[in-house]
N, C-alpha and C positions, 0 to 999 in steps of 0.2 A: 557598392554592394556590401551588406555585412556578412561575414565570415559565418559560416553554418556551424554550429557546435558541435563538438567532437563528443562521438557516443562511446563509453566504455563497453567491453564485450557483455554480451545478452540484453541489451538496451535496444529498442526499435528505434528508429528513425522517426516513428511518428510520436514519440513520447510527449506529451503535453507539455512537460516541465522545461523538457530539453528546449522546444520550440520558443516558450516563452522568456526563458532566462537568457541565452545570446552568450553569457560569460561564462555558465555553469558549465565545467568540462565532464561531469560525471555524475549527475542528480539521479534519483530512483524516481523519476516520473513514473507513476502509474495509472492506469485509467478505470482501477478499482474494479474490476469484474473478472468472472470466468477464472477463478481462482488466483488470480493475482496477488491480492493482499497477502493470502496464505502462502503463496508459493513464494513470493518475494521475501518470507521473512526466513525461510531457512537455507535460502541461497547465500554463497558468499556475498558479502557486501561491497559495494564499490566503496572507493575511498572516503565520500562523504555521501552515506547512505541516507538521504532526505526522502521521506516516504511524503511525496506530495502528489494528491490525488485529484481526478479530471474526470468525476463520473458521469457516464453518460445515460444509460440506462438500464432497466431489470434490476439485477442484483447489486449493481455497482453504488447507487448512492448508499445503500445500506450497509455495506462494505468498508465503505469510506467514513460514515459515521461511527461506525464501530473501533477502527482505528483511531479515529481524530477524536472524537468526543469520550468514548467508553474507556480507551487504554492510552489515549494522549500521546500515541506513539507517531502520528502522521501529522499532514496540514491536507485542507481541501480546498481547492479553488471552487467559490460559488459564483463568483461573477462571471462566468462563462457559461453559465445558464441561458437557453434561450427559450421561447415558447411558453408552455405551461410552467416552465423551470422558472420564470421569472415572478410566482405566486410568491408570497411571504412563507418562510419554512416554519414548519410547527415548532421546530426546537428552539427559536430564537425570535420569530415575528418579523425578522427583516425579508426584504425582498430583493434579490441583486438589481443592480440599475440596469444590466444588460446593453453597457455601452462599452467600444474599446477602449477609451480613457479608464472606466471602471475595472476592467481587466489587467490594464497595464498596472496601474496603481496597486491592485490585489497581488500581482506576481510579484512585484518589487517589494511588498510588505512582506509577504510570505518568504520569500528567498533571503530578506532582511533578517527574520526572526530564525529561518532555518539554518542559517550561518552563524548565529549567535548563541546566547547561553540556552535559550530556550529551545533552540534545536539541539544542543548538546543534550538536554535532558530526554527530547524526545528520541535520539537516536539509543541512548541509552536502555529507555524502554524498549525499544524496536527490537535491541539486542536481547533484552531478556525474554520478549515474547518469541524471538527466533530460537532461543534454547529451552523455552516450555515446548514449543511444537517438536522440535527435535528429539525430546525426552518421550514426548507422548508417540512419537514413531519409531522410537529406539527396536531394533530387532533384538530377537532374545539371544543371550549370548550362548556360545556352544559349549560352555564349560558349566552349564546348569545354574548359574549364580542369579538368573533372572527370569522373568517371563517375559520380558520387553514391555513397551509403552500401554497404555491404555488403549490407544488407536489401533497400535499393533495388533493386539489381542482382540478387539471388536473385531477388525479385518479378518484377522485367521478365524475367528468364529462365523462371521458371515459367508465367507467361502467355504468353509467347511459344511456350513447349511445347505448350501447350494449343491455341494458334491454330493451329500447325504440324498438329495431328492431324485437323484439321477438313478 
């Protein structure tokens, strides 16, 4: 029986990339939804912060596309699609094969690229995004040196508007 991959703190045993990799000790596999792409960026990255998404439903495919295609800061597994997900993709016209062999081949390819030079570039971009998110949510300093990040200010304005309605 194959050894179960070790998961670093904060990673769930169900992370798709961990299940596929077998030899990858601390990937940052993500299912790409319910705040995961954004919440994974500000977190302390694991030793090898590979963003590998396995989107299932709802906003997950869009979140995966944003980080893989728009920001080039992650990878997306496409061969894991089933059912309606086997239709050709609008962005490249390719349809997933939907076979176990195709999933294995894609997982090996993604892990090889993620551990190489391409992965280093994507990790650097993910770290840049993380810093941008942190700056956007920066709380104002108590010394009056700044008003905080844009997201922090918008959040406080929203809460203030709700409180004013009471």
